[in-house]
Each structure stands twice: as C-alpha cells, then as structure tokens.
C-alpha positions as CSV (number, residue, x, y, z in Angstrom):
1,M,50.3,-91.6,14.2
2,Q,49.3,-88.1,15.3
3,S,50.1,-86.5,12.1
4,F,48.1,-89.2,10.3
5,K,44.9,-88.2,12.5
6,I,45.5,-84.6,11.8
7,F,45.8,-85.3,8.0
8,T,42.5,-87.4,8.2
9,V,40.7,-84.6,9.9
10,F,42.0,-82.1,7.4
11,L,40.9,-84.3,4.4
12,S,37.4,-84.8,6.1
13,I,37.0,-81.0,6.4
14,L,38.2,-80.4,2.8
15,F,35.7,-83.0,1.5
16,L,32.7,-81.7,3.4
17,S,33.5,-78.1,2.4
18,A,33.6,-79.3,-1.2
19,C,30.3,-81.1,-0.9
20,A,28.6,-78.0,0.5
21,N,25.8,-76.4,-1.5
22,K,26.5,-72.9,-2.9
23,V,23.6,-70.7,-2.7
24,Q,23.4,-67.4,-4.6
25,Y,20.7,-64.9,-5.5
26,G,19.2,-64.9,-9.0
27,D,16.9,-62.7,-11.0
28,A,13.3,-63.5,-9.8
29,E,12.0,-62.5,-13.2
30,S,14.4,-64.6,-15.3
31,I,13.0,-67.5,-17.3
32,E,12.9,-70.7,-15.4
33,T,13.1,-73.8,-17.4
34,I,14.3,-76.6,-14.8
35,N,11.5,-78.9,-15.8
36,S,8.0,-79.0,-17.4
37,E,6.1,-78.4,-14.2
38,F,4.3,-75.1,-13.4
39,G,6.8,-72.5,-12.3
40,S,7.6,-69.0,-11.5
41,T,7.7,-68.0,-15.2
42,D,4.3,-69.4,-15.8
43,L,2.9,-67.7,-12.8
44,Q,4.4,-64.1,-13.9
45,Q,3.2,-64.6,-17.5
46,I,-0.5,-65.5,-16.4
47,A,-0.7,-62.6,-14.0
48,E,0.8,-60.2,-16.5
49,K,-1.6,-61.3,-19.3
50,M,-4.7,-61.4,-17.1
51,V,-4.1,-57.9,-15.6
52,D,-3.3,-56.4,-19.1
53,S,-6.4,-57.9,-20.5
54,L,-8.6,-56.8,-17.6
55,L,-7.4,-53.3,-17.7
56,T,-7.8,-52.7,-21.4
57,S,-11.2,-54.5,-21.7
58,P,-13.7,-51.8,-22.9
59,S,-16.4,-53.0,-20.7
60,V,-14.1,-52.8,-17.5
61,I,-12.8,-49.3,-18.7
62,K,-16.4,-48.2,-18.8
63,L,-17.0,-49.4,-15.2
64,S,-13.9,-47.8,-13.9
65,V,-14.5,-44.2,-15.6
66,T,-16.9,-43.0,-13.0
67,S,-16.1,-45.1,-10.0
68,T,-13.6,-47.6,-8.5
69,P,-15.2,-51.0,-8.7
70,I,-15.1,-53.1,-5.6
71,L,-14.0,-56.7,-6.2
72,F,-13.6,-59.9,-4.2
73,V,-11.4,-62.7,-5.6
74,E,-12.3,-66.3,-5.3
75,K,-9.3,-68.5,-4.9
76,I,-8.2,-69.9,-8.3
77,K,-9.2,-73.6,-8.8
78,N,-6.3,-76.0,-9.5
79,K,-7.7,-78.6,-11.9
80,T,-4.2,-79.9,-12.8
81,E,-2.6,-83.0,-11.3
82,E,0.3,-81.0,-10.1
83,H,0.5,-79.5,-6.6
84,I,0.3,-75.7,-7.5
85,D,-0.1,-72.9,-5.0
86,S,-3.1,-71.3,-6.8
87,E,-3.3,-68.7,-3.9
88,S,-0.1,-67.3,-5.1
89,V,-1.3,-67.0,-8.7
90,T,-4.4,-65.1,-7.1
91,D,-2.2,-62.9,-5.0
92,S,-0.1,-61.9,-8.0
93,I,-3.2,-60.9,-10.0
94,V,-4.6,-58.9,-7.1
95,N,-1.2,-57.1,-6.4
96,K,-1.1,-55.9,-10.0
97,L,-4.7,-54.8,-10.0
98,L,-4.4,-52.9,-6.7
99,R,-1.2,-51.2,-7.9
100,S,-3.1,-50.0,-11.1
101,G,-5.4,-47.9,-8.7
102,K,-8.4,-48.9,-10.8
103,F,-9.9,-51.4,-8.2
104,K,-10.6,-51.8,-4.6
105,F,-10.8,-55.3,-3.1
106,V,-12.7,-57.0,-0.2
107,D,-10.5,-59.5,1.4
108,M,-12.9,-62.5,2.0
109,N,-9.9,-64.6,3.6
110,S,-10.0,-62.2,6.5
111,V,-13.8,-62.3,7.4
112,D,-13.6,-64.6,10.3
113,K,-10.8,-62.7,11.8
114,V,-12.4,-59.3,11.4
115,K,-15.7,-60.7,12.9
116,S,-13.6,-62.1,15.8
117,Q,-11.9,-58.7,16.4
118,M,-15.3,-56.7,16.1
119,G,-16.9,-59.1,18.6
120,F,-13.8,-58.5,20.9
121,Q,-14.1,-54.7,20.5
122,K,-17.9,-54.7,21.3
123,N,-18.2,-57.4,23.9
124,S,-15.0,-58.0,25.9
125,G,-15.5,-54.8,28.1
126,L,-11.9,-54.0,27.4
127,V,-12.2,-51.5,24.6
128,D,-13.5,-47.9,24.9
129,Q,-16.6,-47.9,22.9
130,T,-16.0,-44.4,21.4
131,T,-12.9,-46.0,19.6
132,A,-14.6,-49.3,18.7
133,V,-15.3,-50.1,15.2
134,V,-19.1,-50.0,14.4
135,I,-20.4,-53.3,13.1
136,G,-22.3,-53.2,9.8
137,K,-20.3,-50.5,8.0
138,Q,-18.1,-52.8,5.8
139,V,-18.3,-52.1,2.0
140,G,-19.9,-54.9,-0.2
141,A,-18.2,-56.2,-3.2
142,E,-19.8,-55.4,-6.5
143,Y,-17.9,-57.9,-8.8
144,M,-16.2,-61.3,-8.3
145,L,-13.0,-62.5,-9.9
146,Y,-12.7,-66.3,-10.3
147,G,-11.0,-68.8,-12.5
148,N,-9.3,-72.1,-12.8
149,L,-6.0,-73.6,-14.1
150,S,-6.2,-76.9,-16.0
151,S,-3.7,-78.9,-17.9
152,I,-3.3,-81.7,-20.4
153,V,-0.1,-83.9,-20.3
154,K,1.0,-86.1,-23.2
155,K,4.2,-88.1,-23.2
156,N,5.9,-91.2,-24.7
157,K,9.4,-92.6,-24.2
158,R,11.3,-89.6,-25.5
159,N,8.8,-86.6,-25.2
160,K,6.6,-84.9,-22.7
161,D,4.2,-82.1,-23.7
162,V,2.4,-80.1,-21.1
163,Y,-0.3,-77.7,-22.0
164,Y,-1.7,-75.3,-19.4
165,K,-4.8,-73.2,-19.8
166,F,-5.6,-70.4,-17.2
167,T,-9.1,-68.8,-17.3
168,L,-10.2,-65.8,-15.3
169,K,-13.7,-64.4,-15.3
170,M,-15.3,-61.2,-13.8
171,V,-19.0,-61.2,-12.9
172,G,-21.4,-58.6,-11.5
173,L,-22.7,-59.8,-8.2
174,E,-26.1,-57.8,-8.6
175,T,-26.9,-58.8,-12.1
176,G,-24.9,-62.1,-12.4
177,L,-23.7,-60.9,-15.8
178,L,-20.2,-62.0,-17.1
179,V,-18.4,-58.6,-17.6
180,W,-15.1,-60.0,-18.6
181,Q,-13.2,-63.2,-19.3
182,D,-10.0,-64.1,-20.8
183,E,-7.4,-67.1,-20.8
184,K,-3.7,-67.6,-21.0
185,E,-2.3,-70.7,-22.8
186,I,1.2,-72.2,-22.0
187,R,2.8,-75.1,-23.7
188,K,6.0,-76.8,-22.6
189,T,7.9,-79.5,-24.3
190,V,10.6,-81.8,-22.8
191,K,12.7,-84.0,-25.1
192,R,14.8,-86.7,-23.3
193,S,18.3,-87.2,-24.7
194,L,19.3,-90.3,-26.2
195,L,21.5,-91.1,-23.3
196,G,18.5,-90.5,-20.9
197,L,20.2,-87.6,-19.1
C-alpha cells in the first residue's frame, strides 16, 4: 500500500512536470505571425518606415540644417477595433528620432509632475532657493507630431483580411503649416484550413 502511494505521488509529479510551460527567449525582431492582430512586427515596421521617411524628407532636412527642431508628440490615436498600445508605437518612433540626433523633444506627459516638483522646490521651504529650478525657463516646442492607426477587416467563413493604415504628420506650431506627412500600410491575410485548425 505504501509503495502504491509513493508510485502515485511519483506519477503526479511526472505528470505536472510534463504539463509545465517551457519558456525561452526569442529574437525580438523576428517576424511574428501568430495571428492577424496588430503585433510587434507591425509596430517595428511602422516605426522604421516613419522615421526613415521623416529623416529623408527635403522639408525636414532643410529645417534641421541650421538648428535642432524641438517637437512634442501627441499620443497616436487608435481608430481600430483592437486594443492596441498606441503609446508604445509613439515611444518607438520618438526613440528612433532621438537616437538620430536631429530632433529634441518636449515631454508633455511629464508636465503635471514637473509643475508639482517646481512648486515643491519654490514653496515647500525645504529646498535651498539657490539650487531651485527657476520657473518659466522651459523651452517651447516648435513642431508637433501626431497621427492615427486605422484598420479595415473583411472576413468570410474561410478567409480573414486585415488592412492597417498608419498615418503620421508634422505641423509647425507657429504657422500651422503641415511640414511632413506619410503613411505605412500593412495587410494580413489568414486562411482557415479545411479542418478548421
């Protein structure tokens, strides 16, 4: 009876270890084709295309010859029916542009926290005023980057077609003139097998 219990425990442990998930690292830049939903490959393609287009645009090159344009980025609007982390798309584009050294950015997401910290430095009585940051010295943005991601989904019993279009624009804040605009299109098709697998 005792040996049967030990055998049962051994079998349970063996079964549980066989069912355990195996986790391993993969290449973050490899093509991801698990399904038709927006994924990491789409994000990487969009960021690459938009940054290359912006950096090679004649009007943008002209702006950056004599100075480093200061931009702020409006969060990308997600007009698809999917839950897409559009902030991640925005971050990837900003990261690539910052690494190019051609632009400087104003971080509008941090404005409330910066104001709070400046208020603390000025009014709390805890900060030596000779070291406190002077209010009113921040640099203003000259241009704004903004855009949206939209999709069209068509499907029947055997096929699903998803078309994504990402549009990004750069506008001058003083003039309101559109300086640059481009788009990236992605199409994904899924064909269901006859067995429905």
